[in-house]
C-alpha positions as CSV (number, residue, x, y, z in Angstrom):
1,M,-7.2,-12.5,26.7
2,E,-7.1,-8.8,27.4
3,L,-3.3,-8.9,27.4
4,V,-3.3,-10.5,24.0
5,K,-5.7,-7.9,22.7
6,G,-3.6,-5.1,24.1
7,F,-0.5,-6.6,22.4
8,I,-2.3,-6.7,19.1
9,N,-3.5,-3.2,19.5
10,W,0.1,-2.2,20.2
11,L,1.2,-4.0,17.0
12,C,-1.3,-2.0,15.0
13,E,0.3,1.4,16.0
14,P,1.1,2.9,12.6
15,T,4.9,2.8,12.7
16,I,5.0,-0.8,14.0
17,F,2.2,-2.0,11.8
18,F,3.8,-0.5,8.6
19,G,7.2,-1.7,9.6
20,L,6.0,-5.3,10.2
21,S,4.1,-5.2,7.0
22,V,7.3,-4.4,5.1
23,L,9.1,-7.2,6.9
24,L,6.4,-9.6,6.0
25,F,6.5,-8.5,2.4
26,I,10.3,-9.2,2.3
27,A,9.7,-12.6,4.0
28,M,7.3,-13.5,1.2
29,F,10.2,-13.7,-1.2
30,T,13.0,-14.8,1.1
31,L,11.3,-17.5,3.1
32,R,9.9,-19.6,0.3
33,G,8.7,-22.5,2.4
34,W,5.4,-20.8,3.0
35,V,4.2,-21.4,-0.6
36,K,4.2,-25.2,-0.1
37,P,0.5,-26.2,0.0
38,R,0.7,-27.6,3.5
39,N,2.3,-24.5,5.0
40,A,0.0,-22.3,3.0
41,M,-3.1,-24.1,4.3
42,I,-1.8,-23.7,7.9
43,L,-1.4,-19.9,7.3
44,F,-4.9,-19.5,5.8
45,A,-6.4,-21.6,8.5
46,G,-4.6,-19.4,11.1
47,M,-6.1,-16.3,9.4
48,T,-9.5,-17.8,9.4
49,V,-9.3,-18.8,13.1
50,F,-8.0,-15.4,14.0
51,F,-11.0,-13.7,12.3
52,I,-13.5,-16.1,13.9
53,V,-12.1,-15.8,17.4
54,S,-11.8,-12.0,17.0
55,M,-15.5,-11.8,16.1
56,F,-16.3,-12.5,19.8
57,D,-14.9,-9.0,20.6
58,P,-17.6,-6.4,20.3
59,N,-15.3,-3.7,19.0
60,F,-13.7,-5.9,16.4
61,R,-17.1,-7.3,15.3
62,L,-18.6,-3.7,15.0
63,I,-15.9,-2.8,12.5
64,V,-15.5,-6.0,10.5
65,A,-19.1,-7.0,10.3
66,K,-20.2,-3.6,9.0
67,P,-21.8,-4.2,5.5
68,D,-19.4,-1.7,4.0
69,N,-16.3,-3.5,5.4
70,V,-17.3,-7.1,4.7
71,P,-16.0,-7.1,1.1
72,I,-12.8,-5.5,2.3
73,A,-12.3,-8.3,4.8
74,G,-12.9,-10.8,2.0
75,M,-10.4,-8.9,-0.2
76,L,-7.7,-9.6,2.4
77,F,-8.1,-13.4,1.9
78,L,-8.4,-13.0,-1.9
79,V,-5.2,-10.9,-2.1
80,A,-3.4,-13.4,0.1
81,F,-4.7,-16.4,-2.0
82,F,-3.8,-15.0,-5.4
83,S,-0.4,-13.8,-4.2
84,W,0.2,-17.4,-3.1
85,V,-0.9,-18.9,-6.4
86,G,1.3,-16.6,-8.4
87,L,4.4,-16.9,-6.3
88,K,4.0,-20.7,-5.9
89,Q,4.0,-21.1,-9.7
90,A,6.9,-18.6,-10.0
91,F,9.0,-20.4,-7.4
92,D,8.2,-23.8,-8.9
93,N,9.3,-22.6,-12.4
94,D,12.5,-21.2,-11.0
95,E,13.3,-24.7,-9.6
96,R,12.4,-26.3,-13.0
97,I,14.5,-23.8,-14.9
98,A,17.5,-24.3,-12.6
99,K,17.2,-28.1,-13.3
100,G,17.1,-27.4,-17.1
101,L,13.4,-28.6,-17.4
102,G,12.0,-25.3,-18.6
103,P,8.8,-23.6,-17.2
104,A,5.7,-25.8,-16.6
105,E,3.6,-23.6,-19.0
106,K,5.6,-25.0,-22.0
107,D,4.7,-28.5,-21.0
108,E,1.0,-27.5,-20.6
109,S,0.9,-25.8,-24.0
110,S,0.9,-29.2,-25.7
111,Q,-2.2,-30.2,-23.7
112,K,-4.7,-28.0,-25.5
113,V,-8.4,-27.9,-24.6
114,L,-11.3,-26.6,-26.7
115,V,-13.3,-23.5,-25.9
116,W,-16.4,-25.6,-26.2
117,P,-17.2,-27.4,-24.0
118,D,-14.3,-27.1,-21.5
119,L,-14.0,-23.3,-21.1
120,V,-17.7,-22.6,-21.5
121,Y,-18.6,-25.2,-18.9
122,S,-16.1,-23.8,-16.4
123,E,-17.3,-20.2,-17.0
124,F,-21.0,-21.3,-16.7
125,I,-20.3,-23.1,-13.3
126,C,-18.5,-20.0,-12.0
127,L,-21.4,-17.9,-13.1
128,I,-23.9,-20.0,-11.2
129,L,-21.7,-20.1,-8.0
130,L,-21.1,-16.3,-8.0
131,S,-24.8,-15.7,-8.6
132,V,-25.7,-17.8,-5.6
133,L,-23.1,-16.0,-3.6
134,L,-24.4,-12.5,-4.6
135,I,-28.0,-13.5,-3.9
136,A,-27.1,-14.9,-0.4
137,W,-25.0,-11.8,0.2
138,A,-27.9,-9.5,-0.7
139,I,-30.3,-11.4,1.6
140,L,-28.0,-11.7,4.6
141,L,-26.4,-8.2,4.6
142,Q,-28.5,-5.1,4.4
143,A,-27.4,-2.4,1.9
144,P,-25.4,0.2,3.8
145,T,-27.7,3.1,3.0
146,E,-27.9,5.9,5.6
147,E,-30.1,8.9,6.1
148,P,-30.3,11.6,3.5
149,A,-27.3,14.0,3.4
150,N,-27.4,16.6,6.1
151,L,-25.1,19.6,5.9
152,T,-25.3,20.1,9.7
153,R,-24.4,16.6,10.6
154,S,-21.3,14.8,9.2
155,P,-20.4,11.2,10.0
156,N,-17.4,10.8,12.3
157,P,-15.3,9.3,10.8
158,S,-16.4,10.3,7.3
159,K,-14.9,7.7,5.0
160,A,-14.7,7.4,1.3
161,P,-15.7,4.2,-0.5
162,W,-13.1,1.5,0.0
163,Y,-11.5,1.9,-3.4
164,F,-10.8,5.6,-2.5
165,L,-9.6,4.9,1.0
166,G,-6.0,4.8,-0.1
167,L,-6.3,8.3,-1.6
168,Q,-8.1,9.5,1.6
169,E,-5.2,8.1,3.7
170,M,-2.7,9.9,1.5
171,L,-4.5,13.2,2.1
172,V,-3.3,13.0,5.7
173,Y,0.3,13.3,4.6
174,F,0.1,15.4,1.4
175,D,-1.7,18.5,0.2
176,P,-4.9,17.8,-1.9
177,W,-3.2,18.7,-5.2
178,L,-0.6,16.1,-4.6
179,A,-2.6,13.3,-3.0
180,G,-5.7,13.8,-5.2
181,V,-4.2,14.8,-8.5
182,V,-0.5,14.2,-8.9
183,F,-0.2,10.8,-7.2
184,P,-3.2,9.2,-9.0
185,S,-2.0,10.6,-12.3
186,L,1.5,9.2,-11.8
187,I,0.0,5.8,-10.8
188,I,-1.8,5.7,-14.2
189,V,1.2,7.1,-16.1
190,G,3.5,4.6,-14.4
191,L,1.3,1.7,-15.3
192,M,1.1,2.9,-18.9
193,A,4.9,3.3,-19.0
194,I,5.6,-0.3,-17.9
195,P,5.8,-1.8,-21.5
196,Y,8.3,1.0,-22.4
197,L,10.4,0.7,-19.3
198,D,10.4,-3.1,-19.0
199,V,13.0,-4.3,-21.4
200,N,13.5,-7.7,-19.8
201,P,12.5,-10.3,-22.4
202,K,12.3,-13.1,-19.9
203,G,9.1,-14.3,-18.2
204,N,6.8,-13.8,-21.2
205,G,4.2,-16.5,-21.1
206,Y,5.2,-18.2,-17.9
207,Y,5.5,-17.5,-14.2
208,T,9.0,-16.8,-12.8
209,F,10.5,-14.8,-10.0
210,K,14.2,-15.2,-10.4
211,E,14.2,-13.9,-14.0
212,R,11.9,-10.9,-13.2
213,R,12.8,-10.2,-9.6
214,W,13.1,-6.4,-9.8
215,E,9.9,-6.0,-11.8
216,I,7.8,-8.2,-9.5
217,L,9.1,-6.7,-6.3
218,T,8.5,-3.1,-7.5
219,Y,5.0,-3.8,-8.7
220,L,3.9,-5.8,-5.6
221,F,5.4,-3.3,-3.2
222,G,3.4,-0.5,-4.8
223,F,0.2,-2.6,-5.0
224,I,0.3,-4.5,-1.6
225,V,2.3,-2.2,0.7
226,L,1.4,1.2,-0.7
227,W,-2.2,0.5,-1.7
228,I,-3.8,-2.5,-0.1
229,L,-2.1,-1.6,3.2
230,L,-3.5,2.0,3.0
231,V,-7.0,0.6,2.4
232,I,-6.6,-1.6,5.5
233,Q,-5.5,1.3,7.6
234,G,-8.3,3.5,6.4
235,T,-10.9,0.8,6.9
236,F,-10.1,-1.0,10.1
237,L,-7.6,1.3,12.0
238,R,-9.0,4.8,11.4
239,G,-11.7,5.9,13.7
240,P,-13.3,9.2,14.9
241,N,-11.4,12.3,14.1
242,W,-9.3,10.1,11.8
243,N,-7.3,8.9,14.8
244,F,-5.6,5.5,14.8
245,F,-7.4,2.8,16.9
246,G,-6.4,-0.8,17.4
247,P,-8.8,-3.6,16.1
248,Y,-10.0,-4.3,19.7
249,E,-10.0,-0.7,20.8
250,R,-13.3,1.1,21.4
251,W,-13.8,4.1,19.1
252,D,-13.8,6.9,21.6
253,L,-15.1,10.2,20.1
254,H,-13.3,12.1,22.8
255,K,-9.9,10.5,22.1
256,L,-7.5,13.4,21.5
257,E,-3.9,12.9,20.3
258,A,-1.2,15.5,20.4
259,L,-0.7,16.1,16.7
260,T,1.1,19.4,16.7
261,N,2.2,19.2,13.1
262,V,5.3,21.2,12.4
263,N,6.7,22.3,9.0
264,L,10.4,21.7,8.1
265,S,11.1,25.5,8.1
266,E,9.7,25.7,11.7
267,F,12.0,22.8,12.7
268,I,15.0,24.6,11.3
269,Y,14.4,28.3,12.3
270,V,12.4,27.8,15.5
271,K,13.8,24.6,17.0
272,W,17.3,23.9,15.6
273,L,18.9,27.2,14.6
274,P,18.2,29.0,18.0
275,M,20.4,26.4,19.6
276,A,23.3,27.7,17.4
277,G,22.6,31.3,18.3
278,W,20.0,32.3,15.6
279,S,17.4,34.6,17.0
280,G,15.8,36.0,13.9
281,G,12.7,33.8,14.1
282,L,10.9,32.5,11.0
283,P,11.8,34.6,7.9
284,R,8.9,36.3,6.2
285,F,10.1,35.9,2.6
286,W,8.9,32.5,1.4
287,L,12.0,31.7,-0.7
288,F,14.4,32.2,2.2
289,R,12.0,30.5,4.6
290,E,11.4,27.4,2.5
291,M,14.8,27.1,0.7
292,W,15.8,24.2,2.9
293,G,12.8,22.1,1.9
294,I,13.2,23.0,-1.7
295,L,16.9,22.0,-1.7
296,L,16.0,18.8,0.1
297,I,13.4,17.8,-2.5
298,V,15.7,18.8,-5.4
299,A,18.5,16.7,-3.9
300,Y,16.1,13.8,-3.3
301,F,15.2,13.6,-7.0
302,A,18.6,14.5,-8.5
303,I,21.3,12.7,-6.4
304,P,20.0,9.1,-6.1
305,P,19.6,8.5,-9.9
306,I,23.2,9.6,-10.4
307,L,24.7,7.6,-7.6
308,L,22.6,4.5,-8.4
309,A,23.5,4.7,-12.1
310,R,27.2,4.4,-11.1
311,G,26.5,1.7,-8.6
312,A,23.7,-0.8,-8.0
313,F,21.6,0.3,-11.0
314,R,24.5,0.4,-13.5
315,G,22.9,-2.5,-15.4
316,F,19.5,-0.7,-15.6
317,Y,21.2,2.5,-16.9
318,Q,23.0,0.6,-19.6
319,K,19.8,-1.3,-20.7
320,L,17.3,1.5,-20.5
321,G,19.4,4.5,-21.6
322,L,19.4,8.0,-20.2
323,I,15.8,9.0,-20.8
324,R,14.0,5.8,-19.8
325,Y,16.3,5.3,-16.8
326,N,15.5,8.8,-15.5
327,V,11.8,8.2,-16.0
328,M,11.9,5.0,-14.1
329,M,13.9,6.6,-11.2
330,F,11.5,9.5,-11.1
331,L,8.5,7.2,-10.8
332,M,10.2,5.1,-8.2
333,L,11.3,8.0,-6.1
334,F,7.8,9.4,-6.2
335,M,6.5,6.0,-5.0
336,L,9.0,5.9,-2.1
337,A,8.1,9.5,-1.2
338,L,4.8,8.1,0.3
339,P,6.2,5.8,3.0
340,I,9.0,8.3,3.8
341,K,6.4,11.1,4.4
342,M,4.3,8.7,6.4
343,F,7.1,7.9,8.8
344,L,8.1,11.5,9.1
345,R,4.5,12.4,10.1
346,W,4.3,9.5,12.6
347,T,7.6,10.0,14.2
348,L,8.3,13.8,14.0
349,N,4.8,15.2,13.3
350,L,6.3,16.8,10.2
351,K,3.6,18.3,8.1
352,Y,5.2,19.8,5.1
353,L,8.7,19.9,3.7
354,V,7.8,23.1,1.8
355,A,4.9,25.2,3.0
356,I,4.4,28.3,0.7
357,N,1.0,29.4,2.0
358,E,1.4,32.6,-0.1
359,F,0.7,30.6,-3.2
360,F,-1.2,27.6,-1.6
361,F,1.7,25.4,-2.6
362,N,2.7,22.8,0.0
363,I,4.8,19.6,-0.3
């Protein structure tokens, strides 16, 4: 049993955990057999058994059974369930459309039901069930209130509410002005821009994946991989001093990890260029010191849109036009900047690509 726990703790190392999560995300759409009710029931039963068996471990139980974390554990099952419901209906409609039958929603549109009594009765039953659930929850789980705030004593780890844990996790990899202002603003702007960037007329009023493959993949990657996954990391895998801990690993306050974070300019001028004979050290003038990071960021946002417009994204460029295409690419590249920066931190301990401390401007 300890060997299995150690293996699971190893799988939860950040690079392995994130990489496996991306592979599972891809498998959701390539291995479609899992959406069949029987296979889905086996997967959900496996998740449930895993949680029940893991609750016998004191370290796992201490984290998952914490009143703050119980709804997040429940959220995992809800996200998995509703993802299954949506993808199952989408895959079923794809098969129907391929056979020339049309989506199932068109057949259901002829079977109309009245708001009264059908819809009202259903909503009333849901209201009763949820009220019972909330009452039982309030009785069985104590409210996670703590002692009054004390400036001389901070919790370790000090975590934000679960809906802000994704932002708190991003603060590890980006400066506060980026993680706390720019990224949330672009998330809101990106969601607002969807009706103007999405020119695909198919899929309106019915579930489908084949006809809206790009739109669904992009949205779910941002929601599941780049948001839900960060919430999971911040809730269950971040411990004292914001270090990574496995789900069965004891939260050791004295655990120290060698996190000597290095900026890109230090990599270039201190580590790499001296091998080629450079002995000038780190330049003092910020523009000369950080020009490599600035050029890299400019190239990241400038070159891929041009290359993709002539290659894989030629169809998008022709449908969207110059302005909307560039807006879409800017939002996508900003979204991909998060996992890129995460892997750079985990593998190279790279802190900033551009570190202009003279103006408190870091990227």
